[in-house]
C-alpha positions as CSV (number, residue, x, y, z in Angstrom):
1,M,12.7,-38.7,-1.7
2,K,10.4,-36.6,0.5
3,K,12.1,-37.6,3.6
4,I,15.5,-36.9,2.2
5,F,14.5,-33.4,1.0
6,T,13.0,-32.5,4.4
7,S,16.1,-33.6,6.2
8,K,18.2,-31.3,4.1
9,I,15.9,-28.4,4.9
10,L,16.1,-29.1,8.6
11,L,19.9,-29.3,8.6
12,I,20.2,-26.0,6.7
13,C,17.8,-24.3,9.0
14,A,19.6,-25.6,12.0
15,L,23.0,-24.3,10.7
16,V,21.5,-20.8,9.8
17,F,19.7,-20.7,13.2
18,S,22.9,-21.0,15.0
19,T,24.2,-17.9,13.3
20,F,21.1,-15.9,14.7
21,S,21.4,-17.4,18.2
22,I,21.4,-13.9,19.7
23,Q,17.7,-13.5,18.5
24,A,16.6,-16.9,19.7
25,Q,12.9,-16.2,19.3
26,I,12.9,-15.3,15.6
27,L,13.1,-17.4,12.6
28,P,16.3,-17.3,10.4
29,W,16.4,-16.6,6.7
30,L,13.6,-18.4,4.9
31,F,14.8,-17.2,1.6
32,N,17.9,-15.5,0.3
33,F,18.6,-13.4,-2.8
34,L,22.4,-13.9,-2.9
35,S,22.4,-15.1,-6.5
36,T,22.6,-12.8,-9.6
37,P,19.2,-12.5,-11.3
38,I,19.0,-13.8,-14.8
39,R,16.5,-11.9,-17.2
40,I,14.2,-14.4,-18.9
41,A,11.7,-12.0,-20.4
42,G,11.2,-8.3,-21.3
43,S,13.7,-5.5,-21.4
44,N,16.2,-4.5,-18.6
45,N,14.4,-3.1,-15.7
46,A,11.3,-2.5,-17.7
47,V,7.7,-3.1,-16.9
48,N,6.7,-6.8,-17.8
49,S,10.3,-7.9,-17.6
50,K,10.9,-11.0,-15.7
51,Y,14.0,-12.4,-13.7
52,R,14.9,-15.6,-12.1
53,F,16.8,-15.7,-8.8
54,P,18.3,-19.3,-8.7
55,G,18.5,-21.1,-5.3
56,V,16.6,-18.8,-3.0
57,K,16.5,-21.9,-0.9
58,P,17.3,-25.5,-1.6
59,G,15.2,-26.7,-4.6
60,T,13.6,-23.3,-5.1
61,D,14.0,-20.4,-7.4
62,A,12.2,-17.1,-7.3
63,I,10.7,-15.4,-10.3
64,I,10.4,-11.6,-10.0
65,T,8.2,-9.6,-12.4
66,I,8.1,-5.9,-12.7
67,V,4.3,-5.6,-13.1
68,S,3.9,-1.9,-13.2
69,A,5.5,1.5,-12.4
70,T,3.0,4.3,-11.9
71,G,3.4,8.0,-11.1
72,G,6.5,8.3,-13.2
73,A,8.5,5.8,-11.0
74,S,11.0,3.4,-12.6
75,V,13.5,0.7,-11.6
76,R,17.1,1.8,-11.7
77,I,18.6,-1.4,-10.2
78,L,16.6,-4.6,-9.8
79,D,18.5,-5.9,-6.7
80,D,21.2,-3.5,-5.2
81,N,23.4,-5.2,-2.8
82,S,25.8,-2.2,-2.4
83,T,23.9,-0.7,0.6
84,A,21.5,-3.4,1.8
85,M,22.3,-7.0,3.0
86,P,22.7,-9.1,0.1
87,E,20.2,-11.7,1.4
88,A,17.3,-9.2,0.9
89,F,15.6,-8.3,-2.3
90,S,16.6,-4.6,-2.7
91,P,15.3,-2.8,-5.7
92,N,16.6,0.7,-6.3
93,I,13.9,2.9,-7.7
94,R,13.7,6.4,-9.0
95,I,10.7,8.7,-8.0
96,K,9.9,11.7,-10.2
97,K,9.6,15.2,-8.6
98,N,6.1,16.4,-7.3
99,S,4.6,12.9,-7.7
100,T,3.6,9.7,-6.1
101,G,5.5,6.9,-7.7
102,V,5.0,3.3,-7.1
103,V,6.8,0.2,-8.6
104,E,4.8,-3.3,-8.3
105,F,6.6,-6.4,-8.2
106,K,5.2,-10.1,-8.3
107,I,7.4,-12.6,-6.5
108,E,6.8,-16.3,-7.2
109,Y,8.3,-19.4,-5.9
110,V,8.9,-22.2,-8.3
111,L,10.7,-25.5,-8.5
112,T,14.4,-25.0,-9.4
113,G,14.9,-24.5,-13.3
114,T,11.2,-24.5,-13.9
115,L,8.0,-22.4,-13.7
116,L,6.2,-24.9,-11.5
117,P,4.8,-23.1,-8.5
118,L,5.9,-24.4,-5.1
119,V,3.5,-23.6,-2.2
120,Q,5.5,-22.5,0.9
121,D,4.4,-23.6,4.3
122,S,5.7,-20.3,5.9
123,L,6.3,-17.1,4.3
124,Y,7.6,-14.0,6.1
125,A,7.9,-10.8,4.3
126,T,9.4,-7.6,6.1
127,A,9.6,-4.2,4.6
128,I,12.6,-2.3,5.9
129,D,13.6,1.3,6.2
130,I,10.3,2.9,5.3
131,D,11.8,6.3,6.0
132,G,11.6,9.8,4.5
133,S,12.3,13.5,4.8
134,P,10.0,16.6,5.1
135,D,9.3,16.5,1.6
136,L,9.2,12.8,0.9
137,H,7.4,9.8,2.4
138,E,8.2,6.2,1.4
139,I,5.4,3.8,0.8
140,D,5.7,-0.1,1.1
141,A,2.9,-2.5,0.5
142,I,2.7,-6.4,0.9
143,D,-0.1,-8.6,-0.3
144,L,0.3,-12.3,0.7
145,H,-3.4,-12.9,0.1
146,G,-4.1,-12.7,3.8
147,G,-1.7,-12.7,6.8
148,T,-1.0,-11.1,10.1
149,A,1.1,-8.0,10.2
150,N,3.4,-7.4,13.2
151,F,5.1,-4.0,13.8
152,F,6.3,-1.5,16.3
153,V,3.7,1.0,17.6
154,A,5.1,2.4,20.8
155,N,6.6,5.3,19.0
156,P,5.7,4.7,15.2
157,E,6.9,6.6,12.3
158,I,4.9,4.7,9.7
159,S,1.3,4.0,9.5
160,V,0.3,0.5,8.6
161,V,-3.1,0.0,7.2
162,Q,-4.8,-3.3,6.1
163,N,-7.1,-3.1,3.0
164,G,-8.4,-6.4,2.1
165,T,-5.4,-8.6,1.9
166,M,-3.0,-5.6,1.3
167,F,-1.0,-4.2,4.0
168,T,0.4,-0.7,3.3
169,G,3.1,1.1,5.3
170,T,3.4,4.9,4.8
171,N,6.1,7.0,6.5
172,V,4.5,9.9,8.5
173,A,7.4,11.3,10.4
174,G,9.6,12.5,7.6
175,I,12.9,11.3,9.2
176,E,15.7,10.0,7.2
177,Y,17.9,7.0,8.3
178,A,21.4,6.3,7.1
179,G,21.6,2.9,5.2
180,I,19.3,0.1,5.7
181,D,18.9,-0.5,9.4
182,T,17.1,-3.6,10.6
183,A,17.3,-2.4,14.2
184,A,15.0,0.6,13.2
185,K,11.7,-1.2,14.1
186,Q,9.8,2.1,13.9
187,V,10.0,2.2,10.2
188,M,9.5,-1.6,9.4
189,F,6.7,-4.2,9.5
190,T,6.4,-7.8,8.7
191,V,3.5,-9.8,7.2
192,K,3.2,-13.5,7.9
193,H,1.3,-16.2,5.9
194,S,1.4,-19.8,4.9
195,G,0.1,-21.9,2.1
196,V,1.0,-19.3,-0.8
197,S,3.3,-19.6,-3.8
198,S,3.4,-16.0,-4.8
199,F,2.7,-12.4,-3.4
200,I,2.8,-8.7,-4.5
201,Y,5.4,-6.2,-3.3
202,R,4.8,-2.5,-4.0
203,C,7.5,0.1,-3.1
204,G,7.7,4.0,-3.8
205,A,7.2,7.4,-2.3
206,I,5.4,10.5,-2.1
207,N,7.8,13.0,-3.4
208,N,6.8,16.6,-2.9
209,S,10.3,18.0,-3.7
210,N,11.3,19.7,-7.0
211,T,13.9,17.1,-8.0
212,D,13.9,13.4,-8.9
213,I,14.9,11.2,-6.0
214,E,16.5,7.8,-6.0
215,R,15.5,5.4,-3.1
216,Q,16.9,2.1,-1.9
217,K,14.2,-0.2,-1.0
218,S,14.7,-3.6,0.9
219,M,12.4,-6.6,1.3
220,Y,13.8,-9.3,3.9
221,F,12.2,-12.8,3.9
222,K,12.6,-13.2,7.6
223,D,10.6,-12.7,10.9
224,F,12.0,-10.1,13.4
225,L,11.6,-9.8,17.1
226,Y,9.4,-6.7,17.8
227,P,9.0,-5.0,21.1
228,A,6.0,-6.1,23.3
229,G,2.8,-4.6,22.2
230,G,3.8,-4.7,18.6
231,T,0.3,-5.2,17.1
232,L,-2.0,-2.7,15.5
233,P,-4.7,-1.5,18.0
234,V,-6.9,-0.8,15.0
235,K,-7.0,-2.7,11.6
236,Y,-8.5,-0.5,8.8
237,L,-10.7,-1.9,6.1
238,S,-11.0,1.3,4.2
239,F,-10.3,5.1,4.7
240,D,-12.1,7.1,1.9
241,A,-13.5,10.5,1.1
242,V,-16.3,11.8,-0.9
243,V,-16.4,15.7,-2.0
244,N,-19.9,17.2,-2.1
245,D,-20.2,20.8,-2.9
246,K,-18.0,22.8,-0.4
247,S,-17.4,20.0,2.1
248,V,-15.6,16.7,2.4
249,L,-17.1,13.6,3.9
250,L,-14.6,11.2,5.5
251,K,-15.4,7.6,6.2
252,W,-13.6,4.8,7.4
253,L,-14.2,1.2,8.3
254,T,-12.3,-1.0,10.8
255,A,-12.0,-4.6,10.8
256,Q,-10.8,-5.0,14.6
257,E,-10.1,-2.7,17.4
258,M,-8.2,-3.4,20.6
259,N,-8.2,-0.8,23.3
260,N,-9.2,1.9,21.0
261,S,-10.4,5.2,22.8
262,H,-11.1,7.7,20.0
263,F,-9.9,9.2,16.7
264,E,-8.7,12.7,15.9
265,V,-9.2,13.8,12.3
266,Q,-6.2,15.7,11.1
267,R,-5.9,17.9,8.1
268,S,-3.1,19.4,6.0
269,F,-2.7,21.4,3.0
270,D,1.0,20.7,2.4
271,M,1.3,17.2,3.9
272,N,3.9,18.4,6.3
273,N,1.9,20.4,8.9
274,Y,-1.2,18.7,10.2
275,S,-3.9,20.1,12.6
276,T,-6.7,18.4,14.3
277,V,-10.0,19.5,13.0
278,G,-12.4,16.9,14.6
279,L,-12.8,14.4,17.2
280,V,-14.7,11.1,16.7
281,L,-15.4,9.2,19.9
282,D,-17.4,6.2,18.6
283,G,-18.8,4.6,15.4
284,F,-21.5,2.2,14.4
285,S,-20.9,-1.4,15.0
286,T,-20.6,-3.6,11.8
287,S,-20.6,-7.4,11.5
288,G,-17.9,-8.9,13.4
289,T,-15.6,-6.8,15.6
290,G,-15.2,-3.7,13.4
291,K,-17.0,-0.3,13.3
292,S,-18.1,2.3,10.7
293,Y,-17.0,6.1,11.2
294,Q,-17.8,9.3,9.5
295,Y,-16.7,12.8,9.8
296,K,-17.8,15.8,7.6
297,D,-15.3,18.7,7.3
298,N,-17.2,21.8,5.9
299,S,-14.8,24.3,7.1
300,T,-14.4,27.6,5.2
301,E,-10.7,26.9,5.0
302,L,-11.4,24.4,2.2
303,Q,-12.6,27.3,0.0
304,G,-10.2,28.1,-2.8
305,R,-8.1,25.1,-2.2
306,S,-7.3,22.6,-4.9
307,I,-6.1,19.7,-2.9
308,V,-6.3,18.6,1.0
309,Y,-4.7,15.9,2.9
310,Y,-6.2,14.0,5.8
311,R,-5.0,11.4,8.2
312,L,-6.6,9.7,11.3
313,K,-4.7,9.9,14.7
314,Q,-5.9,6.8,16.6
315,I,-5.5,7.3,20.5
316,D,-5.3,4.0,22.6
317,T,-6.9,3.8,26.1
318,D,-3.5,4.0,27.5
319,G,-2.6,7.1,25.4
320,K,-0.5,5.5,22.7
321,V,-0.9,7.0,19.3
322,T,-1.0,5.5,15.8
323,Y,-1.7,7.2,12.4
324,S,-3.7,6.0,9.5
325,K,-2.4,6.3,5.8
326,V,-2.6,9.9,4.3
327,L,-5.6,10.5,2.1
328,A,-5.1,13.0,-0.6
329,V,-8.6,14.6,-1.8
330,R,-8.7,17.0,-4.7
331,L,-11.3,19.7,-4.2
332,Q,-11.2,21.1,-7.6
333,A,-10.6,19.0,-10.7
334,K,-7.4,19.4,-12.5
335,A,-7.8,21.5,-15.7
336,D,-6.3,18.8,-17.7
337,V,-8.0,16.0,-16.0
338,V,-11.9,16.2,-16.1
339,M,-14.1,13.3,-16.4
340,Q,-17.2,12.9,-18.3
341,V,-19.7,10.2,-17.3
342,S,-22.6,9.0,-19.5
343,P,-25.3,8.1,-19.7
344,N,-26.8,10.2,-16.9
345,P,-29.4,9.2,-15.9
346,F,-28.2,5.6,-16.1
347,V,-29.7,2.1,-15.8
348,E,-27.0,-0.7,-16.1
349,N,-23.6,1.0,-16.9
350,V,-21.7,4.1,-17.2
351,N,-18.7,5.1,-19.4
352,V,-16.1,7.4,-17.6
353,R,-14.0,9.3,-20.1
354,F,-11.0,11.4,-19.3
355,N,-7.6,12.5,-20.4
356,A,-4.6,11.5,-18.3
357,T,-1.3,13.3,-18.1
358,E,0.7,10.0,-17.5
359,N,0.5,6.3,-17.4
360,S,-1.3,5.4,-14.1
361,T,-3.7,3.4,-12.1
362,A,-7.2,4.7,-11.9
363,V,-10.2,3.7,-9.7
364,I,-13.8,4.6,-10.5
365,R,-15.9,4.6,-7.4
366,I,-19.7,4.7,-7.1
367,S,-21.0,5.7,-3.8
368,N,-24.4,6.9,-2.4
369,L,-24.8,10.3,-1.0
370,A,-24.1,9.0,2.5
371,G,-20.5,8.2,1.2
372,Q,-21.1,4.4,1.3
373,T,-19.1,2.7,-1.6
374,M,-21.7,0.7,-3.7
375,L,-19.2,-0.3,-6.5
376,S,-15.6,0.4,-7.5
377,K,-13.5,-0.6,-10.6
378,Q,-9.6,-0.4,-10.9
379,A,-8.0,0.0,-14.3
380,I,-4.4,0.5,-15.8
381,I,-4.5,3.7,-17.7
382,S,-2.3,5.3,-20.2
383,K,-1.4,8.9,-21.0
384,G,-4.0,10.6,-23.0
385,Y,-7.6,9.7,-23.6
386,N,-9.2,6.9,-21.6
387,N,-12.7,5.3,-21.4
388,I,-13.6,3.1,-18.5
389,Q,-16.8,1.3,-18.6
390,V,-18.4,0.5,-15.1
391,D,-20.9,-2.3,-15.3
392,G,-23.2,-4.1,-12.8
393,L,-25.1,-0.9,-11.7
394,N,-28.5,-2.3,-12.4
395,R,-28.4,-3.8,-8.9
396,L,-28.6,-0.2,-7.4
397,A,-31.7,1.3,-6.3
398,S,-33.1,4.2,-8.1
399,G,-31.9,7.6,-6.7
400,M,-28.9,9.9,-6.6
401,Y,-25.2,8.6,-6.6
402,M,-21.8,10.1,-6.8
403,A,-19.0,9.0,-9.3
404,Q,-15.4,9.6,-8.3
405,L,-12.3,9.4,-10.4
406,I,-9.1,8.5,-8.4
407,L,-5.6,8.5,-9.8
408,N,-2.7,7.1,-7.7
409,G,-4.8,7.4,-4.5
410,T,-5.9,11.0,-5.1
411,V,-9.5,11.9,-5.7
412,I,-9.3,13.9,-8.9
413,D,-12.9,14.6,-9.8
414,N,-16.6,14.0,-8.8
415,Q,-20.0,14.0,-10.6
416,K,-23.4,13.3,-9.4
417,L,-25.3,10.5,-11.2
418,I,-29.0,9.6,-11.3
419,K,-30.1,5.9,-11.4
420,N,-33.5,5.4,-13.1
């Protein structure tokens, strides 16, 4: 039975490969989403709804769950084939005005007609058309529980950042492309992995306009041929900020560096116009091949501002440039989102209480005064009153710490804490 099934797969792959003979160095479709999705749980296009895509490859169905929708984002059409190639998974989503909206999908591969997971020997996930406009920057993220990202960097219009097993691509150029163009390598990236039966796909946008916007997204389960040199010169583990009095301490960790010359720290107050405010030539070596970097921005230009945006401009030894994700930092707490942390001083745990204006994802980060993250906790929150308990703090040494409230990637509020 195993030999017969393998033979069928090889025959189908051979037939499809002949269709793509013009790109002989890439793989053909590994999965296709040609079939009409069947809702098997939940309400139409709502969070927690679940859909089956039959026959994404012989003997295999795909189960797609809408896990969450934050920042006012929503799914308009689960799989819209009117503008994208039907083989791709192409959700059409709506992003609220003046917000950062993201929809998270879980994609699982199962034995046809069942919910039995099927581990895939090879899995290629390619996020396409991560474009934007001066007032909008699309975001796509892929978590294959580990993998290798491959993307175009000679003239990039997206920044691709690895944080743990999650690869996040954010549009930085603000240029719109018509339709879904798989030739536009500057706004796409591929994550490759093997030995997994499911993964997470997030898509959305930073919408700074005064109108709600619908965006067509597209996920292709196929490798693409990228130009030579299409690997990221710097892989980031983290890029964070700590607000302390009238200054902002930026800190970032790299996992790997290839031909890295230096970083420029760039700042913006409108997320459109960036200026270089600092130059960082080198960092401190960490375990492995990565480094730790810091930059303190104590400019008087920060005074009176409520929010500031930072990004890293990485310059290669041959002059090529790549950009990090954009980091939004709130300098003054929103009047309607102020956190209260107790007990303070603390011993083993703290409770973080605040009112939220919408359903969202919150991160509570505990860091030392040097900006090093000691512990963080992520939670799904609802509109209104929230209370998040952070445990495991008994391992910290006595001294002063900083608690941060982060909503949808933006630092909302900070509070100093004392550990007894």
